[in-house]
C-alpha positions as CSV (number, residue, x, y, z in Angstrom):
1,L,32.5,11.5,-7.9
2,S,33.4,8.0,-5.5
3,D,34.6,10.0,-2.8
4,H,31.6,12.7,-2.4
5,W,28.9,9.9,-3.8
6,V,28.1,8.5,-0.6
7,A,27.5,12.4,1.3
8,L,25.8,13.4,-1.8
9,D,23.3,10.0,-1.4
10,L,23.0,11.1,2.6
11,D,21.7,15.0,1.6
12,G,18.7,13.5,-0.8
13,Q,21.1,14.6,-4.0
14,A,21.7,10.9,-6.0
15,A,20.1,12.0,-9.0
16,T,23.2,14.8,-9.0
17,A,25.7,12.0,-8.8
18,H,24.3,9.6,-11.4
19,E,24.1,12.8,-13.9
20,L,27.7,13.4,-13.4
21,L,27.9,9.1,-14.0
22,A,26.1,9.3,-17.1
23,S,29.0,12.1,-18.6
24,F,31.8,8.8,-18.1
25,P,32.2,6.8,-21.1
26,V,30.8,3.4,-20.6
27,T,34.4,1.4,-20.8
28,A,35.1,3.5,-17.9
29,V,32.3,2.6,-16.0
30,A,32.5,-1.3,-16.5
31,A,36.7,-1.0,-15.8
32,D,36.0,0.4,-12.5
33,A,35.0,-1.1,-9.9
34,E,33.7,1.4,-7.9
35,L,32.0,3.3,-10.6
36,T,30.4,-0.2,-11.1
37,V,28.6,0.5,-7.4
38,L,27.5,3.5,-8.8
39,R,26.0,2.0,-11.8
40,A,24.0,-0.1,-9.5
41,A,22.5,3.0,-7.5
42,C,21.6,4.1,-10.7
43,E,19.8,0.8,-11.7
44,L,17.8,1.0,-8.2
45,T,16.3,4.5,-9.3
46,R,15.8,3.5,-12.4
47,G,13.6,0.3,-10.7
48,S,15.8,-2.1,-12.3
49,L,16.4,-4.1,-8.7
50,A,17.9,-7.4,-10.9
51,E,20.2,-5.1,-13.2
52,A,21.5,-3.1,-9.6
53,G,22.4,-6.8,-8.1
54,R,24.1,-7.8,-11.0
55,Q,26.0,-5.0,-11.0
56,L,26.6,-5.4,-7.3
57,V,28.4,-8.8,-7.9
58,L,30.4,-7.2,-10.6
59,A,31.6,-4.8,-8.4
60,A,32.5,-7.3,-5.7
61,K,34.3,-9.6,-8.2
62,R,36.4,-6.8,-9.1
63,S,37.7,-5.6,-5.9
64,D,40.7,-6.7,-5.7
65,S,41.9,-4.1,-8.7
66,V,40.6,-1.2,-6.3
67,A,43.7,0.4,-4.6
68,A,44.8,-0.8,-1.0
69,D,43.8,3.0,0.5
70,R,40.7,3.4,-1.0
71,R,39.2,-0.5,-0.2
72,G,37.5,1.0,3.2
73,R,35.8,3.7,1.3
74,F,34.7,0.6,-1.5
75,L,33.4,-1.1,0.6
76,V,31.2,1.5,2.6
77,M,30.0,2.2,-0.6
78,L,28.9,-2.0,-1.4
79,T,27.4,-1.7,1.8
80,V,25.0,1.5,1.6
81,V,24.2,0.1,-2.1
82,R,23.6,-2.9,-0.6
83,L,21.5,-1.5,1.8
84,S,19.2,0.5,-0.6
85,L,18.7,-2.9,-2.9
86,A,17.3,-4.7,0.1
87,R,15.1,-2.0,1.3
88,Q,13.3,-1.6,-2.1
89,R,13.4,-5.6,-2.5
90,G,11.5,-5.7,0.7
91,D,14.3,-8.1,2.4
92,L,13.9,-7.4,5.9
93,P,16.8,-9.7,6.7
94,G,18.9,-8.1,4.3
95,V,18.2,-4.9,5.2
96,T,19.2,-5.7,9.3
97,G,22.5,-8.3,7.7
98,E,23.5,-5.2,5.7
99,A,23.0,-2.5,8.2
100,G,24.8,-4.3,11.0
101,R,28.0,-4.3,8.3
102,L,27.4,-0.4,7.4
103,L,27.9,-0.1,11.4
104,A,31.0,-2.3,11.6
105,A,32.3,-0.4,8.3
106,V,31.9,2.9,10.7
107,E,34.9,1.9,12.7
108,D,37.0,1.8,9.2
109,P,39.9,4.3,8.8
110,D,38.5,5.5,5.6
111,A,34.9,6.5,6.8
112,A,36.7,8.4,9.7
113,Q,38.5,10.4,6.9
114,L,35.5,10.8,4.7
115,M,34.2,12.4,7.9
116,L,30.9,10.2,7.5
117,G,31.2,8.1,10.4
118,D,28.0,9.9,12.5
119,D,26.4,10.1,9.1
120,L,27.0,5.9,8.4
121,C,25.8,5.3,11.8
122,A,22.8,7.4,11.5
123,L,22.1,5.6,8.0
124,A,22.8,2.7,9.4
125,L,20.2,2.7,12.2
126,I,17.2,4.4,10.6
127,S,17.3,1.9,8.2
128,L,17.8,-1.4,10.8
129,G,14.9,0.0,12.3
130,T,12.9,0.8,9.4
131,A,13.8,-3.2,8.8
132,E,12.2,-3.6,12.3
133,V,9.1,-1.6,12.2
134,Y,8.3,-4.2,9.3
135,A,9.0,-6.8,11.7
136,F,6.9,-5.3,14.6
137,R,10.0,-5.2,16.8
138,A,8.8,-1.8,18.4
139,A,11.3,-1.2,21.1
140,D,13.9,-2.1,18.7
141,A,12.6,0.1,16.3
142,H,11.6,2.8,18.5
143,R,15.3,2.8,20.2
144,H,17.0,2.8,16.6
145,L,14.9,5.4,15.1
146,E,15.9,7.9,17.5
147,Q,19.1,7.0,17.7
148,G,19.7,7.7,14.1
149,I,17.5,11.2,14.1
150,A,19.8,12.6,16.6
151,L,22.8,11.8,14.8
152,A,21.4,12.9,11.6
153,R,20.5,15.6,13.7
154,R,23.5,16.5,15.3
155,T,25.7,15.7,11.5
156,G,23.6,18.3,9.8
157,R,21.3,15.6,7.4
158,P,18.0,16.7,7.3
159,Y,17.5,14.6,4.7
160,L,18.4,11.7,6.7
161,E,16.8,13.3,9.4
162,L,13.4,12.9,7.4
163,T,13.8,9.7,6.1
164,G,14.0,9.0,10.0
165,L,10.6,11.1,10.7
166,A,9.0,9.3,8.3
167,H,9.4,5.9,9.2
168,Q,8.9,7.0,12.6
169,S,5.4,7.8,11.7
170,E,5.0,4.1,10.6
171,L,5.9,3.1,13.9
172,A,3.9,5.8,16.0
173,A,1.0,3.5,13.7
174,H,1.5,0.5,15.8
175,R,0.7,2.2,18.7
176,S,-1.8,4.9,18.9
177,L,-3.4,6.9,15.8
178,T,-3.7,9.8,17.1
179,L,0.5,9.5,17.5
180,A,0.4,8.6,14.7
181,E,-1.1,11.7,13.0
182,Q,0.7,13.9,15.6
183,R,4.0,12.3,13.8
184,S,3.5,12.2,10.0
185,R,2.3,15.9,10.3
186,E,5.7,16.5,11.7
187,A,7.7,14.8,9.0
188,I,5.4,16.5,6.7
189,E,5.8,20.0,8.1
190,F,9.9,19.2,8.3
191,A,9.8,18.1,4.5
192,R,7.7,21.3,3.2
193,Q,9.9,23.6,5.3
194,H,12.9,21.8,3.3
195,G,11.2,21.8,-0.6
196,W,10.8,18.5,-0.4
197,G,7.3,17.6,-0.2
198,E,7.4,15.8,-3.7
199,E,10.1,13.2,-2.5
200,P,9.5,9.9,-2.3
201,I,10.0,9.5,0.9
202,T,7.9,12.5,2.2
203,G,4.9,9.7,0.8
204,V,5.4,7.8,3.4
205,A,4.5,10.0,6.0
206,Y,1.5,10.9,3.5
207,V,0.4,7.2,3.5
208,V,0.4,6.9,7.3
209,L,-1.6,9.7,7.5
210,G,-3.9,8.7,5.2
211,S,-4.7,5.6,6.8
212,T,-4.7,7.2,9.9
213,L,-7.8,8.9,9.4
214,V,-9.4,6.2,7.4
215,G,-8.6,4.2,10.9
216,Q,-10.6,7.7,12.4
217,G,-13.6,7.7,9.9
218,R,-12.4,10.8,8.3
219,L,-12.6,9.9,5.1
220,A,-13.2,13.3,3.6
221,E,-9.7,14.2,5.1
222,A,-7.8,11.5,4.0
223,E,-8.7,11.1,0.5
224,P,-6.2,14.1,-0.7
225,W,-3.5,12.5,1.7
226,L,-3.6,9.1,-0.3
227,A,-4.3,11.4,-3.2
228,R,-0.4,12.9,-2.7
229,A,1.1,9.6,-2.0
230,G,0.4,8.3,-5.1
231,R,2.2,11.0,-6.7
232,T,5.0,11.1,-4.6
233,L,5.7,7.2,-4.3
234,R,7.0,5.0,-7.0
235,A,5.2,1.8,-6.3
236,E,7.3,0.1,-9.2
237,L,10.5,1.6,-7.6
238,E,9.4,0.9,-4.0
239,P,7.1,-2.4,-3.9
240,A,7.2,-2.4,-0.4
241,A,5.8,1.1,0.4
242,G,3.3,0.5,-2.8
243,L,1.9,-2.6,-0.9
244,V,1.1,-0.4,1.7
245,L,0.0,2.7,-0.1
246,H,-2.6,0.6,-2.5
247,H,-3.9,-1.7,0.9
248,A,-4.6,1.9,2.4
249,W,-6.5,2.9,-0.7
250,G,-8.3,-0.5,-0.5
251,I,-9.8,0.1,3.1
252,F,-10.3,3.7,2.6
253,E,-12.5,2.3,-1.0
254,L,-14.2,-0.1,1.8
255,A,-15.0,2.5,4.4
256,R,-16.8,4.6,1.5
257,G,-18.4,1.1,0.7
258,R,-16.8,1.4,-2.8
259,D,-16.2,-2.6,-2.9
260,A,-15.4,-3.1,-6.1
261,D,-12.8,-0.2,-6.3
262,A,-11.5,-1.3,-3.3
263,M,-10.7,-5.2,-4.8
264,A,-9.1,-3.1,-7.3
265,A,-6.9,-1.6,-5.0
266,F,-5.8,-5.2,-3.1
267,R,-4.9,-6.8,-5.6
268,A,-2.7,-4.5,-6.4
269,A,-1.4,-4.5,-3.4
270,E,-0.9,-8.1,-3.7
271,K,0.8,-7.8,-7.3
272,L,3.4,-5.7,-5.7
273,G,3.7,-8.1,-3.0
274,G,4.7,-10.7,-4.9
275,L,8.4,-8.5,-6.1
276,L,9.2,-8.9,-2.5
277,A,11.8,-11.2,-1.1
278,T,9.9,-12.0,1.9
279,A,6.6,-11.7,3.4
280,H,5.6,-8.4,3.8
281,P,3.5,-8.0,7.3
282,R,1.1,-6.0,5.5
283,T,0.7,-9.1,3.7
284,I,-1.7,-11.2,5.6
285,P,-4.3,-7.9,6.8
286,M,-4.6,-7.1,3.0
287,R,-5.6,-9.9,2.4
288,A,-8.1,-10.3,5.4
289,H,-10.0,-6.6,3.7
290,L,-10.0,-8.8,0.2
291,L,-12.0,-11.7,1.9
292,H,-13.8,-9.1,3.4
293,T,-14.5,-7.3,-0.2
294,Q,-15.6,-10.7,-1.6
295,I,-18.0,-11.6,0.7
296,R,-19.5,-8.1,0.4
297,L,-19.8,-8.2,-3.3
298,G,-21.4,-11.6,-2.8
299,E,-18.5,-14.1,-3.6
300,T,-18.7,-16.0,-0.5
301,R,-17.9,-19.6,-2.6
302,R,-14.6,-17.6,-3.8
303,A,-13.7,-16.8,-0.3
304,E,-14.9,-19.6,1.3
305,Q,-11.7,-21.1,-1.6
306,A,-9.3,-18.6,-0.3
307,L,-9.4,-19.1,3.5
308,T,-9.1,-22.9,3.1
309,R,-5.8,-22.1,0.9
310,L,-4.6,-19.5,3.7
311,D,-5.0,-22.2,6.3
312,E,-1.7,-21.5,7.5
313,H,-2.6,-18.3,8.8
314,S,-6.0,-19.2,10.0
315,D,-4.5,-18.5,13.9
316,H,-3.8,-15.0,13.0
317,G,-6.3,-11.9,14.1
318,E,-7.3,-10.5,10.7
319,M,-8.2,-14.2,9.3
320,R,-10.2,-15.0,12.1
321,N,-12.3,-11.6,11.3
322,A,-12.9,-12.4,8.1
323,L,-13.6,-15.8,8.3
324,A,-16.6,-14.5,11.5
325,A,-17.4,-12.1,8.1
326,L,-18.1,-15.2,5.8
327,R,-20.5,-17.1,9.0
328,L,-22.3,-13.8,9.5
329,A,-22.9,-13.6,5.8
330,Q,-23.8,-17.5,5.4
331,G,-26.5,-16.6,8.1
332,R,-24.3,-18.4,10.7
333,P,-23.8,-16.6,13.5
334,Q,-23.1,-19.4,16.4
335,A,-19.9,-20.2,13.8
336,A,-19.4,-16.9,13.6
337,A,-18.9,-16.3,17.6
338,G,-17.1,-19.6,17.7
339,A,-14.4,-18.5,15.1
340,L,-13.9,-15.3,17.0
341,A,-13.1,-17.1,20.8
342,P,-9.8,-17.2,19.9
343,V,-9.4,-13.5,18.8
344,I,-11.7,-12.2,21.9
345,D,-10.4,-14.3,24.9
346,G,-6.7,-13.6,23.7
347,S,-6.1,-17.1,23.3
348,I,-4.0,-16.0,20.2
349,P,-0.7,-14.6,21.1
350,G,-0.2,-11.0,20.4
351,V,-3.3,-9.8,19.3
352,H,-3.6,-6.3,18.3
353,P,-6.6,-3.8,19.3
354,F,-6.5,-3.0,15.9
355,W,-7.3,-6.6,15.1
356,L,-9.8,-7.2,19.0
357,V,-12.2,-4.1,17.9
358,P,-13.7,-6.0,14.9
359,A,-13.6,-9.0,16.6
360,L,-15.6,-7.7,19.4
361,L,-18.1,-5.9,17.0
362,Q,-19.0,-8.9,15.2
363,E,-19.3,-11.1,18.1
364,A,-21.9,-8.1,19.5
365,I,-23.7,-8.5,16.2
366,A,-23.6,-12.4,16.1
367,R,-25.4,-12.4,20.2
368,D,-27.6,-10.1,18.7
369,A,-28.3,-12.5,16.2
370,L,-28.8,-15.4,18.6
371,G,-31.2,-13.4,20.5
372,D,-28.4,-13.1,23.6
373,H,-28.6,-9.3,23.6
374,A,-26.5,-9.2,27.2
375,A,-23.8,-10.6,25.9
376,A,-23.8,-8.4,22.6
377,G,-23.8,-5.7,24.9
378,R,-21.3,-6.9,26.5
379,A,-19.3,-6.8,23.7
380,L,-20.5,-3.9,21.7
381,E,-19.6,-2.2,25.2
382,R,-15.7,-3.6,25.1
383,A,-15.6,-2.5,22.0
384,L,-16.5,0.9,22.2
385,G,-14.3,1.6,25.2
386,T,-11.0,-0.3,23.7
387,V,-12.0,2.7,20.6
388,E,-13.0,5.4,22.7
389,A,-9.4,7.4,22.6
390,D,-8.0,7.0,19.5
391,R,-11.4,6.9,18.0
392,V,-10.4,3.6,15.9
393,L,-13.6,3.8,13.7
394,F,-13.2,2.5,11.1
395,P,-14.7,-1.6,12.1
396,F,-17.8,0.5,12.6
397,L,-17.8,1.2,8.6
398,L,-16.7,-1.9,7.8
399,Y,-19.4,-4.3,9.4
400,P,-22.3,-1.3,10.0
401,A,-24.6,-2.1,13.0
402,P,-26.7,0.9,13.3
403,E,-30.1,-0.6,15.1
404,L,-27.3,-2.5,17.8
405,L,-25.9,1.0,18.0
406,E,-29.0,3.0,18.6
407,R,-30.7,0.2,21.0
408,H,-27.2,0.0,23.4
409,A,-27.3,4.1,23.0
410,R,-30.6,3.4,25.0
411,R,-29.2,1.7,27.5
412,R,-26.7,2.5,30.0
413,T,-23.6,3.2,28.5
414,T,-20.4,5.3,29.4
415,H,-19.8,5.9,24.9
416,A,-23.2,7.5,24.0
417,A,-21.6,10.5,22.4
418,L,-19.1,8.5,20.7
419,I,-22.2,6.2,19.0
420,W,-24.3,8.7,17.8
421,Q,-20.8,10.0,16.4
422,I,-20.5,6.4,14.3
423,L,-24.2,6.8,13.4
424,D,-23.4,10.5,11.8
425,Q,-20.7,8.9,10.1
426,L,-22.5,5.8,8.6
427,E,-25.2,8.5,7.7
428,G,-22.9,9.7,5.2
429,V,-21.5,6.7,4.0
430,S,-22.9,3.8,1.8
431,T,-22.2,1.0,3.0
432,P,-24.0,-2.5,1.6
433,A,-26.0,-4.3,2.9
434,A,-25.5,-8.4,2.9
435,P,-27.3,-10.1,-0.4
436,A,-31.0,-9.8,-0.6
437,A,-33.8,-9.9,-2.7
438,E,-35.4,-6.1,-3.1
439,P,-38.5,-6.0,-1.6
440,A,-41.5,-6.4,-4.0
441,R,-43.4,-3.9,-1.4
442,L,-42.9,-2.0,2.2
443,R,-43.1,-4.5,4.7
444,E,-45.0,-1.3,6.7
445,P,-47.2,1.9,5.4
446,I,-44.4,5.1,5.9
447,S,-46.1,7.8,8.2
448,V,-46.1,11.6,7.2
449,G,-43.5,11.9,9.7
450,E,-40.9,9.2,7.9
451,T,-42.3,10.4,4.6
452,R,-40.8,14.2,5.3
453,I,-37.5,12.2,6.3
454,L,-37.4,10.6,3.8
455,R,-37.4,12.9,1.0
456,Y,-33.9,14.2,2.7
457,L,-32.2,10.8,2.1
458,P,-31.1,11.4,-1.4
459,T,-28.7,14.8,-0.2
460,N,-25.5,15.2,1.7
461,L,-27.2,16.6,4.7
462,L,-26.2,15.3,7.9
463,V,-29.3,14.2,10.4
464,P,-28.5,17.3,12.7
465,E,-29.1,19.2,9.8
466,I,-31.9,17.3,8.9
467,A,-33.3,17.9,12.4
468,G,-32.8,21.7,12.0
469,Q,-34.1,22.1,8.2
470,L,-37.6,20.4,10.0
471,S,-37.2,22.0,13.3
472,L,-37.1,18.3,15.3
473,S,-35.3,16.7,17.3
474,V,-32.0,14.8,16.3
475,N,-33.8,12.0,18.2
476,T,-37.2,12.1,16.1
477,V,-34.9,12.4,13.0
478,R,-32.5,8.6,13.9
479,T,-35.9,7.2,15.1
480,H,-37.2,7.8,12.0
481,I,-34.8,7.2,9.9
482,R,-34.5,3.7,12.2
483,H,-38.0,3.0,11.0
484,L,-37.4,3.3,7.2
485,Y,-34.8,1.1,7.1
486,E,-36.6,-1.2,8.6
487,K,-40.1,-0.7,6.5
488,L,-37.6,-0.5,3.5
489,G,-35.6,-3.5,4.2
490,A,-32.4,-1.4,3.9
491,H,-29.0,-1.6,6.3
492,S,-27.3,1.8,5.4
493,R,-28.9,5.5,4.1
494,T,-27.7,4.5,0.2
495,E,-29.7,1.9,0.1
496,A,-32.9,3.2,1.8
497,V,-32.8,5.5,-1.2
498,E,-32.2,3.1,-4.4
499,R,-35.5,0.9,-2.9
500,A,-37.7,4.3,-2.3
501,R,-37.2,5.2,-5.9
502,A,-37.5,1.7,-7.0
503,L,-41.5,1.8,-5.1
504,G,-42.0,4.9,-6.4
505,L,-41.5,6.8,-3.0
506,L,-38.7,8.7,-4.4
507,A,-38.5,10.9,-8.0
508,P,-35.4,8.5,-9.7
509,A,-33.7,11.8,-10.2
510,S,-34.0,13.6,-7.2
511,R,-31.0,16.8,-6.2
512,G,-30.6,19.1,-4.2
513,H,-32.7,19.2,-0.9
514,P,-36.0,20.7,-0.1
515,K,-36.1,24.5,1.0
516,N,-39.0,24.1,2.9
517,G,-41.0,20.6,4.4
518,P,-43.9,19.2,2.6
């Protein structure tokens, strides 16, 4: 069993080895250093990370009892399980250290006798590349993952190859959402061909694909992939992967305007983060999105207090965006612009496009509120240009500014088509406005044309479909909707419907859509 365990593990058949181990008497396992290592591996699959660590310590203490001609194999096994433990605990320095030791162990004669030299090298390289993905060392991660995947393919270890492909899709997400979608779909298809669609490692690719689709505003497509990731990933056994999954769910709920559900997801991610040995790179973005959620829920005082406690991260781009969102919610656009300046001018090192776009969009909102429409237009044009190729539309759902976008579309812009795409997506999303008192009456009377459009707002019809129903142009429908928002004091389609119902302009339980115009 000891001789074959590493090969079984590399082929994704660790469960078979664990079943065989269970047939040994408990006393035999406890007395044998090699079987003690296997017991540690079993504890990992049960989520008993502390017990796995204890068993590894016991195994190391008993290493002198291992026969000299088996000592090399034993050390390889010990390193492989330590590597797994470090990965599950999110101990990125530990992963790096154990991967380095495994690469050194490949030179051991026992590893060569087991015909596992290249296999172990592939495992070490893929594990090292995974750690470097989390550490944002993109060039090193790319090189090690590519080398590991090629070795796994050459030695005929498809399960190990899948592990590399899944984490390669994570790396791609740091560069481009389009590339991340391609890589994650390739990993998912590879898993399907081998019957591994429900394996936890495939769940990593599901999370990447779901997160990518959310980032592009393709929410209906994203939801089933995130749900499938939830069924395959075991958050309690893999807290690092679980944190990423819950963060992805949180931003999905934010994009849908379901702030309470987003808060629950971020809290779950925060709890899993507390189980990790070292802070996960997603921790700061997750906390920043949690602050955004508090702000959208009207909990500005709590958000202010949280930002004060997180002062050590104040120069992180995501935290600057959260601070700006708070200042905008407090009606302080000048302070918001000041918070965003280091992100926009590049004085914060390593600013990622995913931080820059929300900063530019909030800068446009702040400058517009200050009456500097030219500066607002420049910021908005730059934001649109940054996302044009990759369609990173999530920031426009998080910070909805339909009136600003419509005005910009009517000016000289090279991104008009993208603006109308964003506006279409905003029409179908419930995005809460900043807390405000409900209007006691209409700000202005609603025209006959606007009344016709109002009857369609409770439906799921998109703007072009409404236009087709009423034989109007899309631009005419958009103009009527914009005027309705202004007169109702609303900032989204859902809010406009709620306020219209409160004023008696729509039936309380309007269902379906009109078959004919009024």
